[in-house]
C-alpha positions as CSV (number, residue, x, y, z in Angstrom):
1,M,0.5,-3.0,-11.6
2,P,2.2,-5.6,-9.7
3,G,0.9,-6.4,-6.1
4,I,-2.2,-7.1,-4.0
5,N,-5.7,-6.6,-5.1
6,C,-8.8,-7.4,-3.2
7,Y,-12.6,-7.0,-3.9
8,I,-14.6,-7.8,-0.7
9,S,-18.4,-7.9,-1.3
10,K,-21.1,-7.7,1.5
11,A,-23.4,-9.4,-1.1
12,R,-22.7,-12.9,-2.2
13,L,-20.5,-13.0,-5.2
14,E,-21.7,-15.9,-7.5
15,S,-18.3,-16.1,-9.4
16,K,-15.4,-14.1,-10.0
17,P,-16.4,-10.4,-10.8
18,S,-17.1,-9.6,-14.3
19,F,-15.1,-6.3,-14.0
20,A,-11.9,-8.3,-13.0
21,K,-12.5,-10.7,-16.0
22,D,-12.6,-7.9,-18.7
23,F,-9.9,-5.9,-17.1
24,L,-7.6,-9.2,-17.2
25,A,-8.2,-10.1,-20.4
26,R,-6.9,-6.6,-21.7
27,Q,-3.9,-6.4,-19.1
28,S,-1.6,-8.8,-21.2
29,E,-1.4,-6.3,-24.0
30,Y,0.0,-3.6,-21.8
31,Y,1.6,-5.5,-18.8
32,V,4.3,-7.6,-20.5
33,N,6.2,-8.7,-17.8
34,L,3.5,-9.5,-15.3
35,H,1.8,-12.5,-14.4
36,A,-1.7,-12.4,-12.8
37,T,-3.1,-14.8,-10.3
38,E,-6.8,-14.9,-9.3
39,C,-8.7,-16.8,-6.5
40,M,-11.9,-16.7,-4.7
41,L,-10.9,-17.0,-1.1
42,D,-14.6,-16.7,0.0
43,E,-17.9,-16.2,-1.5
44,H,-17.5,-12.6,-0.2
45,V,-13.9,-12.3,-1.0
46,Y,-11.9,-12.2,-4.4
47,L,-8.3,-11.8,-5.0
48,V,-5.8,-11.3,-7.8
49,T,-2.2,-10.7,-7.4
50,N,0.4,-9.7,-10.1
51,S,3.9,-10.5,-10.1
52,S,6.9,-11.0,-12.1
53,A,10.2,-12.5,-12.0
54,S,11.6,-10.1,-9.9
55,Y,8.7,-8.7,-7.9
56,K,6.9,-11.3,-5.8
57,V,3.9,-11.1,-3.3
58,A,4.5,-13.1,-0.3
59,E,1.5,-15.4,1.1
60,M,1.8,-17.1,4.6
61,R,-0.9,-18.4,7.1
62,F,-1.1,-18.1,10.8
63,G,-3.9,-19.8,12.2
64,D,-7.0,-18.3,10.5
65,W,-5.2,-15.4,8.8
66,I,-4.5,-15.4,5.4
67,V,-1.7,-12.8,5.0
68,F,-0.2,-11.2,1.8
69,L,2.6,-8.9,1.9
70,E,4.5,-6.5,-0.6
71,T,8.2,-6.2,0.7
72,Q,11.6,-5.5,0.2
73,Q,12.9,-7.7,2.9
74,P,14.6,-10.7,1.9
75,T,13.3,-12.8,4.4
76,V,10.1,-12.4,6.8
77,P,10.3,-13.4,10.5
78,E,7.3,-15.7,10.5
79,K,7.3,-16.4,14.0
80,E,7.0,-12.8,15.3
81,L,4.4,-12.2,12.9
82,G,2.4,-15.1,13.5
83,L,2.7,-14.3,17.4
84,L,1.1,-10.9,16.3
85,F,-1.5,-12.0,14.3
86,R,-2.5,-14.6,17.0
87,R,-2.9,-12.0,19.7
88,I,-5.2,-9.7,17.5
89,A,-7.2,-12.8,16.5
90,I,-8.8,-12.9,20.2
91,K,-9.4,-8.7,20.2
92,E,-12.5,-7.3,18.6
93,L,-11.3,-5.0,15.7
94,D,-12.0,-1.6,17.1
95,T,-9.7,1.6,16.5
96,T,-7.7,0.9,19.9
97,A,-6.8,-2.7,18.5
98,I,-5.8,-2.2,15.2
99,R,-3.4,0.9,16.4
100,D,-1.9,-1.4,18.7
101,W,-1.4,-4.1,16.2
102,W,0.3,-1.9,14.1
103,S,2.4,-0.1,16.5
104,E,4.4,-3.4,16.9
105,L,4.6,-4.1,13.2
106,P,7.3,-1.9,12.0
107,A,9.9,-3.7,14.2
108,I,8.9,-7.1,12.7
109,L,8.5,-5.8,9.0
110,P,10.5,-2.7,8.8
111,D,10.5,-2.6,5.0
112,C,7.0,-3.7,4.3
113,F,5.0,-1.7,1.7
114,F,1.7,-3.0,1.8
115,L,0.2,-5.9,4.0
116,L,-3.3,-7.5,3.7
117,A,-4.6,-10.1,5.9
118,I,-7.9,-12.0,5.6
119,H,-9.7,-13.8,8.5
120,L,-12.7,-15.9,6.6
121,T,-14.4,-16.9,10.1
122,R,-14.4,-13.2,11.5
123,K,-15.4,-12.0,8.1
124,T,-12.7,-9.2,8.3
125,V,-10.1,-7.9,6.1
126,L,-7.1,-6.2,7.9
127,F,-4.6,-3.5,5.7
128,T,-1.7,-1.3,6.4
129,N,0.7,0.4,4.4
130,D,4.4,2.0,5.4
131,E,4.9,5.2,6.5
132,L,5.9,7.1,3.4
133,A,3.3,5.2,1.0
134,R,5.9,4.2,-1.0
135,L,3.5,2.3,-3.0
136,P,0.2,3.8,-4.4
137,V,-2.6,1.7,-3.0
138,Y,-6.1,2.5,-4.1
139,I,-9.1,2.3,-2.0
140,V,-12.4,2.2,-3.3
141,D,-15.5,2.3,-0.5
142,Q,-19.1,1.8,-1.7
143,G,-20.3,0.7,1.4
144,H,-21.7,-2.6,0.2
145,S,-18.0,-3.5,-1.0
146,L,-14.5,-2.5,-0.7
147,F,-11.6,-2.5,-3.1
148,I,-8.3,-2.5,-1.9
149,G,-5.5,-2.9,-4.0
150,R,-2.2,-1.8,-6.1
151,D,-3.8,-1.4,-9.5
152,I,-5.6,1.8,-10.3
153,G,-7.3,0.0,-13.6
154,L,-8.8,-2.8,-11.3
155,A,-9.8,0.1,-8.9
156,K,-11.8,1.9,-11.5
157,A,-13.1,-1.1,-13.0
158,S,-14.5,-2.1,-9.5
159,C,-16.6,1.1,-9.3
160,P,-19.7,1.1,-11.8
161,S,-19.6,4.9,-12.3
162,V,-16.5,7.0,-11.1
163,R,-17.0,10.6,-11.2
164,L,-14.2,13.3,-12.4
165,N,-13.9,16.1,-10.1
166,P,-13.4,19.5,-11.7
167,L,-11.2,20.5,-9.0
168,Y,-8.9,17.9,-8.8
169,L,-8.3,18.0,-12.6
170,A,-7.5,21.6,-12.4
171,L,-5.1,20.9,-9.6
172,Y,-3.4,18.5,-12.1
173,Q,-3.2,21.1,-14.6
174,V,-1.5,23.4,-12.1
175,F,0.9,21.3,-10.5
176,C,1.0,18.0,-12.8
177,Y,-0.2,15.9,-10.0
178,V,-3.3,16.1,-7.6
179,P,-1.7,17.5,-4.2
180,G,-3.3,15.7,-1.3
181,R,-5.4,13.3,-3.3
182,G,-4.4,10.1,-4.9
183,T,-6.6,10.1,-8.0
184,Y,-8.9,12.6,-10.1
185,F,-12.1,10.8,-8.9
186,D,-14.2,11.5,-6.1
187,E,-14.7,7.4,-5.3
188,I,-11.1,6.6,-5.5
189,D,-8.3,7.7,-3.6
190,T,-4.9,6.3,-2.4
191,L,-4.1,5.1,1.4
192,P,-2.2,8.1,3.2
193,G,1.2,6.9,4.7
194,A,1.1,4.9,8.0
195,S,-2.4,3.9,7.2
196,I,-4.3,0.9,9.2
197,G,-7.7,-0.4,8.1
198,A,-10.1,-3.2,8.8
199,F,-13.4,-4.0,6.8
200,N,-16.2,-6.3,8.2
201,W,-18.0,-7.3,5.0
202,E,-20.9,-8.8,7.4
203,R,-21.5,-5.5,8.7
204,G,-20.2,-3.2,5.8
205,Q,-18.1,-1.4,8.1
206,L,-14.6,0.1,7.3
207,I,-12.5,1.4,10.0
208,L,-9.7,3.6,8.5
209,V,-6.7,5.7,10.7
210,G,-3.4,6.3,10.3
211,K,-0.4,8.5,11.2
212,P,0.5,10.7,8.1
213,E,2.7,12.9,10.2
214,L,5.1,10.2,10.6
215,R,6.4,11.1,7.0
216,F,7.7,14.5,8.5
217,P,10.7,13.9,11.1
218,E,11.6,17.1,12.7
219,P,15.2,18.3,12.0
220,D,17.4,17.9,15.1
221,P,20.3,20.2,15.4
222,S,22.0,18.4,18.3
223,G,25.4,16.5,17.6
224,S,28.5,17.5,15.3
225,Q,28.1,17.8,11.6
226,R,30.9,15.1,11.3
227,R,29.1,12.8,13.3
228,R,25.9,13.2,11.8
229,L,27.5,12.8,8.3
230,A,29.1,9.3,9.5
231,E,25.7,8.2,10.6
232,L,24.0,9.2,7.4
233,A,26.7,7.6,5.4
234,T,26.7,4.2,7.5
235,R,23.3,3.8,7.1
236,F,23.2,4.5,3.3
237,E,25.9,1.9,3.0
238,T,23.9,-0.9,5.0
239,V,21.0,-0.3,2.4
240,I,23.6,-0.7,-0.6
241,R,25.1,-4.1,1.1
242,G,21.5,-5.4,1.2
243,Y,21.5,-5.2,-2.5
244,K,24.0,-8.1,-2.8
245,L,20.9,-10.4,-2.0
246,H,19.1,-9.1,-5.3
247,G,19.1,-10.8,-8.5
248,N,20.7,-8.7,-11.3
249,N,21.1,-5.1,-10.2
250,V,20.9,-2.7,-13.1
251,L,21.7,1.2,-12.1
252,A,20.0,3.9,-14.0
253,L,23.2,6.1,-14.3
254,S,22.8,9.7,-15.3
255,G,25.2,12.6,-14.6
256,G,23.7,14.0,-11.4
257,F,24.4,13.6,-7.6
258,D,22.0,10.8,-6.6
259,S,22.9,7.7,-9.3
260,R,26.8,8.6,-8.9
261,V,26.7,8.1,-5.4
262,I,24.9,4.9,-5.4
263,A,27.3,3.6,-8.2
264,A,30.3,4.7,-5.8
265,A,28.8,2.7,-2.6
266,M,28.0,-0.2,-4.8
267,T,31.7,-0.3,-6.2
268,R,33.2,0.3,-2.7
269,R,31.0,-2.4,-1.0
270,G,31.2,-4.9,-3.6
271,V,27.9,-5.3,-4.6
272,A,27.7,-6.8,-8.2
273,Y,25.8,-4.4,-10.8
274,E,25.8,-2.9,-13.9
275,A,25.3,0.6,-15.0
276,A,22.8,1.4,-17.7
277,T,22.3,4.9,-19.3
278,Y,20.3,6.4,-22.1
279,R,20.5,9.0,-24.7
280,D,17.1,10.2,-26.0
281,A,16.0,11.3,-29.5
282,A,15.6,14.8,-28.1
283,R,19.4,14.8,-27.1
284,S,18.1,16.1,-23.9
285,A,20.3,13.4,-22.0
286,D,23.4,13.8,-24.3
287,D,25.4,15.2,-21.3
288,D,24.2,12.8,-19.0
289,S,25.9,10.0,-21.3
290,R,29.1,12.0,-21.0
291,I,29.4,12.1,-17.3
292,A,28.4,8.9,-17.0
293,D,31.0,7.6,-19.2
294,Q,33.6,9.5,-16.8
295,I,32.1,8.2,-13.8
296,V,32.1,4.6,-14.8
297,S,35.9,5.0,-16.2
298,I,37.1,5.9,-12.8
299,L,34.7,3.0,-11.0
300,K,35.5,0.4,-13.4
301,C,32.0,-0.8,-13.5
302,P,30.3,-2.5,-16.3
303,H,28.2,0.1,-18.4
304,Q,25.9,0.2,-21.4
305,T,24.7,3.4,-23.1
306,F,21.1,2.8,-25.1
307,I,19.9,5.3,-27.8
308,L,16.5,5.5,-27.7
309,N,14.0,6.0,-30.8
310,R,11.9,9.4,-30.8
311,E,8.7,9.1,-28.7
312,S,5.8,7.4,-30.3
313,E,2.1,7.4,-30.1
314,Q,2.3,3.8,-29.0
315,N,4.0,4.6,-25.9
316,Y,1.9,7.2,-24.7
317,K,-0.9,4.7,-25.0
318,R,1.0,2.4,-23.3
319,L,1.7,4.5,-20.6
320,F,-2.0,5.9,-20.2
321,H,-3.3,2.1,-20.0
322,V,-0.8,1.3,-17.2
323,K,-1.2,4.1,-15.2
324,A,-4.9,5.8,-16.0
325,G,-3.3,9.1,-16.6
326,L,-2.1,9.2,-12.8
327,N,1.4,9.0,-14.1
328,Y,2.1,12.3,-16.6
329,L,2.3,11.4,-20.1
330,G,5.3,13.2,-20.9
331,M,7.1,10.1,-19.3
332,A,6.1,7.9,-22.1
333,F,9.6,7.9,-23.8
334,F,11.0,6.3,-20.5
335,L,9.1,3.2,-21.4
336,E,11.6,2.4,-24.1
337,F,14.2,2.7,-21.8
338,L,12.6,0.0,-19.5
339,D,11.9,-2.0,-22.6
340,V,15.7,-2.4,-23.6
341,L,16.6,-3.0,-20.2
342,S,14.3,-6.0,-20.1
343,Q,15.7,-7.0,-23.4
344,N,19.3,-6.7,-22.2
345,Y,19.5,-7.9,-18.6
346,P,18.3,-11.3,-17.4
347,E,15.6,-11.6,-15.1
348,P,15.1,-11.5,-12.0
349,M,16.4,-7.9,-12.9
350,V,16.4,-5.1,-10.1
351,L,16.3,-1.5,-11.4
352,I,17.9,0.8,-8.8
353,T,17.6,4.4,-9.2
354,G,18.4,7.6,-7.6
355,D,14.9,9.0,-7.0
356,G,14.6,11.0,-3.9
357,G,18.1,12.0,-3.4
358,D,17.5,15.4,-4.5
359,K,14.5,15.6,-2.1
360,V,15.7,14.6,1.3
361,L,19.5,15.7,1.0
362,P,19.2,19.3,0.0
363,S,17.0,21.7,1.9
364,Q,13.7,22.0,0.8
365,L,12.8,25.4,2.6
366,P,11.6,28.5,0.5
367,E,14.2,31.4,0.0
368,I,12.1,33.6,1.7
369,R,10.2,33.5,5.0
370,L,6.3,32.8,4.3
371,P,4.6,34.7,7.0
372,D,0.9,33.4,6.2
373,G,-1.3,31.5,3.9
374,S,-1.6,34.2,1.3
375,A,2.2,34.2,1.1
376,W,2.6,30.4,0.8
377,L,0.0,30.6,-1.8
378,D,1.8,32.8,-3.8
379,Y,5.1,31.1,-3.4
380,L,3.6,27.7,-3.9
381,Y,2.1,28.9,-7.4
382,A,5.2,31.1,-8.0
383,H,7.5,28.0,-7.9
384,Q,5.9,24.8,-8.5
385,A,2.9,25.5,-11.0
386,Y,3.1,24.7,-14.8
387,F,-0.2,26.8,-15.3
388,S,-1.3,29.8,-13.6
389,P,-4.4,28.7,-10.9
390,Q,-6.6,31.2,-12.8
391,V,-5.9,29.4,-16.2
392,A,-6.8,26.3,-14.6
393,A,-9.7,27.3,-12.9
394,E,-11.0,28.8,-16.1
395,T,-10.4,25.7,-18.0
396,F,-12.6,23.6,-15.8
397,G,-15.3,26.1,-14.9
398,I,-14.6,26.7,-11.2
399,R,-13.5,29.8,-9.4
400,K,-9.9,30.3,-8.4
401,R,-10.9,30.5,-4.7
402,A,-11.8,26.8,-4.9
403,L,-8.1,25.9,-5.5
404,D,-6.7,28.5,-3.1
405,D,-9.0,26.9,-0.3
406,Y,-8.3,23.5,-1.0
407,L,-4.7,24.0,-0.9
408,L,-4.9,26.0,2.5
409,E,-6.9,23.4,4.0
410,L,-4.3,20.7,2.8
411,A,-1.7,22.8,4.2
412,S,-3.5,22.9,7.9
413,S,-3.0,19.1,7.9
414,Y,0.7,19.6,7.9
415,P,1.8,19.3,11.4
416,A,4.5,22.4,10.9
417,K,3.4,25.5,12.7
418,S,4.6,27.9,10.2
419,F,4.0,28.5,6.6
420,T,7.7,28.4,5.7
421,Y,8.0,24.8,6.9
422,K,4.6,23.6,5.6
423,Y,6.1,24.6,2.0
424,K,8.7,22.1,2.9
425,Q,6.3,19.5,4.0
426,F,4.3,20.0,1.0
427,L,7.3,19.2,-1.3
428,L,8.0,15.9,0.8
429,A,4.3,14.9,0.6
430,E,3.5,16.1,-2.7
431,R,6.1,16.2,-5.1
432,A,8.5,13.8,-3.6
433,G,5.7,11.6,-2.6
434,R,2.7,11.5,-5.0
435,W,4.4,12.5,-8.3
436,L,7.6,10.3,-7.5
437,F,6.1,7.2,-6.3
438,E,3.6,6.9,-9.1
439,G,6.5,7.2,-11.6
440,E,8.5,4.6,-9.8
441,D,5.4,2.6,-9.6
442,R,5.3,2.9,-13.7
443,N,8.8,0.9,-13.6
444,R,7.4,-1.9,-11.6
445,A,5.2,-3.0,-14.5
446,H,8.7,-4.2,-16.0
447,F,10.7,-5.4,-13.1
448,A,11.5,-4.5,-9.3
449,S,12.6,-0.7,-8.8
450,V,14.3,0.4,-5.7
451,T,16.3,3.5,-4.3
452,P,18.5,3.8,-1.1
453,F,17.3,7.3,-0.4
454,Y,13.8,6.1,0.3
455,D,15.0,3.5,2.8
456,M,12.8,4.4,5.9
457,E,15.9,4.5,8.5
458,F,17.9,6.7,6.0
459,Y,15.0,9.0,5.2
460,R,14.4,9.7,8.8
461,L,18.1,10.3,9.5
462,A,18.4,12.7,6.1
463,L,15.5,14.7,7.4
464,R,16.9,15.3,10.8
465,I,19.7,17.0,9.2
466,P,19.3,20.6,10.1
467,D,18.0,22.6,6.9
468,Q,20.8,25.2,7.7
469,W,23.5,22.7,6.9
470,K,21.7,21.6,3.6
471,Q,21.7,24.9,1.9
472,G,23.0,25.2,-1.5
473,N,23.8,21.4,-1.4
474,A,26.3,21.9,1.2
475,F,25.8,19.0,3.0
476,Y,25.1,16.6,0.1
477,S,28.4,17.8,-1.1
478,L,30.1,16.5,2.0
479,F,28.1,13.0,2.0
480,L,29.2,12.7,-2.1
481,R,32.8,13.4,-0.7
482,R,32.6,11.0,2.2
483,I,31.0,8.1,0.2
484,A,32.7,8.8,-3.3
485,P,35.8,11.2,-3.3
486,E,37.0,9.9,-6.3
487,I,34.3,11.2,-8.5
488,S,33.1,14.4,-6.7
489,R,34.9,16.4,-8.8
490,I,33.3,15.4,-11.9
491,R,31.1,18.1,-12.8
492,L,27.3,17.7,-12.8
493,A,25.5,16.8,-16.3
494,N,24.3,20.1,-18.0
495,S,26.1,22.4,-15.8
496,R,29.7,23.4,-14.8
497,V,29.1,22.9,-11.2
498,I,31.8,20.7,-9.5
499,P,29.5,18.9,-6.7
500,G,32.4,18.1,-4.4
501,Y,33.2,21.9,-4.0
502,L,29.4,22.8,-3.0
503,S,30.5,22.7,0.9
504,S,32.5,25.7,0.5
505,G,30.3,29.0,1.1
506,I,32.9,31.0,-1.4
507,Y,32.0,28.7,-4.1
508,R,28.3,28.7,-3.8
509,S,28.6,32.6,-3.9
510,L,30.6,32.5,-7.1
511,L,28.3,30.4,-8.7
512,E,25.2,32.5,-7.5
513,I,27.2,35.6,-9.4
514,L,27.7,33.7,-12.3
515,R,24.1,32.5,-12.2
516,M,22.8,36.1,-12.3
517,V,25.2,37.2,-15.3
518,R,24.2,34.4,-17.2
519,H,20.4,35.2,-16.5
520,F,20.6,38.7,-18.0
521,R,23.0,37.6,-21.0
522,T,21.1,34.7,-22.1
523,K,18.4,35.2,-24.8
524,P,15.9,32.8,-25.9
525,Q,16.1,31.6,-29.2
526,A,12.7,31.6,-30.9
527,K,11.9,29.1,-33.7
528,P,11.1,30.3,-37.2
529,P,7.3,30.6,-37.9
530,G,5.5,27.6,-38.9
531,I,7.9,24.9,-37.6
532,P,6.9,23.0,-34.6
533,A,8.7,24.3,-31.6
534,F,9.3,20.4,-30.1
535,P,8.6,17.0,-31.4
536,M,4.9,15.8,-32.0
537,Q,3.7,19.2,-31.1
538,D,1.3,19.3,-34.1
539,W,0.3,15.8,-33.3
540,M,-0.6,16.6,-29.6
541,I,-2.5,19.5,-30.7
542,G,-4.6,17.6,-32.8
543,K,-4.9,14.8,-30.7
544,I,-6.5,17.0,-27.6
545,G,-8.5,18.9,-30.3
546,S,-10.0,15.8,-31.8
547,G,-10.9,14.5,-28.5
548,C,-12.5,17.6,-27.5
549,Q,-14.8,17.6,-30.9
550,D,-15.7,13.8,-30.5
551,S,-16.7,13.5,-26.7
552,G,-19.6,15.0,-24.8
553,S,-17.7,14.4,-21.4
554,M,-14.7,16.6,-22.8
555,R,-17.2,19.3,-24.0
556,N,-18.8,19.5,-20.8
557,M,-15.7,19.1,-18.7
558,F,-13.2,21.4,-20.3
559,N,-13.4,24.9,-21.7
560,C,-13.5,23.7,-25.2
561,S,-13.2,27.2,-26.5
562,R,-10.0,27.5,-25.1
563,I,-9.0,24.1,-26.0
564,N,-9.9,24.3,-29.7
565,D,-7.8,27.9,-29.8
566,P,-4.7,26.8,-32.0
567,S,-2.9,29.8,-30.6
568,F,-3.5,28.6,-26.8
569,L,-2.2,25.1,-27.7
570,K,0.6,26.6,-30.0
571,G,1.7,29.1,-26.8
572,L,2.3,26.1,-24.4
573,D,5.7,24.6,-23.9
574,I,6.3,20.8,-24.3
575,T,5.3,20.0,-20.4
576,Q,2.4,22.2,-20.7
577,L,1.0,20.5,-23.7
578,R,1.9,17.0,-22.1
579,I,-0.5,17.8,-19.3
580,M,-2.9,19.0,-21.4
581,L,-2.9,15.6,-23.2
582,T,-2.9,13.7,-19.9
583,L,-6.1,15.4,-18.7
584,G,-7.9,15.1,-22.3
585,S,-7.1,11.3,-21.9
586,V,-8.4,11.0,-18.6
587,I,-11.5,12.5,-19.4
588,N,-12.0,10.9,-22.8
589,E,-10.3,7.3,-22.7
590,A,-11.9,6.5,-26.0
591,M,-8.9,8.9,-27.8
592,W,-6.8,5.8,-27.3
593,D,-9.3,3.5,-28.6
């Protein structure tokens, strides 16, 4: 992936690490747009940065500090940043010192995703990330060495023997990501939001502290709805105006809420952009394409629709090697969309998405009060799980209680007092964090990828809106009408809902009645026996089965009697089967050789 990767060894390095040579030799096959730059900063410090025409790593020096930055800021205030580094250069780097240093950093670099600074004389590496952990930053602390960086492939390669944890694999089977954890491995994790770390390679000492609670601003009921709406809209348009400084803006336009409000704001604020929509071979995006056509006909913006080929084994393989299974393999089809964008738009290109709009503007509270941990678990499994926890536990030979205990301990780390609000914080930290940010990072293997909904100031303002105002997308409806009244009456794709009407309680009540009637009247249409229920079903079943037969590690990790049972795999829906393919690939990478 693009960005900064640093390997620091307590022992002297005779040359560039062999693990990096081997990895970078294979990288060009999968990272078609990235260019790697390597250097030995010291006989103990090896650094490699990956960049593209639209995604650059900034480098600067302040005295003896060598500083590397991944940031969306078009300019960096070097004078203020230099003063900050000069102050910390004379201090002992203990927990208090690095916390004090970090407290001043956001005012200087509000859009800094990842910073790494090296002081060769003091034999120290200092690093930090943003409050939301927008970029996955992987860390491997082996005592005698530290890897800190942006590429999961390099992180794995830096560790001679990584151990898959059956509990983490089972959690992935349930949720399609590992809650509270960056990877499946015992040795590799990701930095939580607002982490600050310092590593002294002479002593082999790592200090790591953070403030992950900063990603959970408390709702604030003060002020009128009109004033709060105006405040939020003003910040959104400020972020959008900043896109004028980009190279070539390409908006991924669908038929939902999120991308249409971005399109309208960019049009209103005179930001140059082109809209791009895809239609996949499964035809699941056909209605999105129809709605996108209606949106651009009103906004009068340049627009192309791309017809994608059917998903292929090659793209499954590419996605696995790019993200090592941390991005669900069901997204392999999206690589072709990224490919056609690269082919049709000039560099430096910035992809703008609506990621996060559906997470920060609607209410994420559960529909019922959750009085205790047991109710929280039941609701979480009922509304967020792709597999039952019992099935996942049996697949990996662990007790279901292990899953429950892990999740309850994770819930205890959230700052909310009630389990009702802990459910909301789970969604914000895990589904809207780990799941979404790994997907956004996948895009960056092609070009820069941004979304206005995760601008930190907009995010804070949005989460401070009372949940009562957000119920049923009522507040989002008002937001859309303020930003884009001309397209608020175009229905949402794959729906009859008019988003501009959702602020009306009567309209929302009528929709709920219609939903209930449709639920009781609709009957699923079964496929005739012997015909695959979805494309590549038989291929995926065969791939998983052959991997289980060929790999001792799969036989040891999986309950292969279940995996090899055709009736079990054939009974899975397409998402569940792709989850099993992802897990099989993680356990037995040789499946893709």
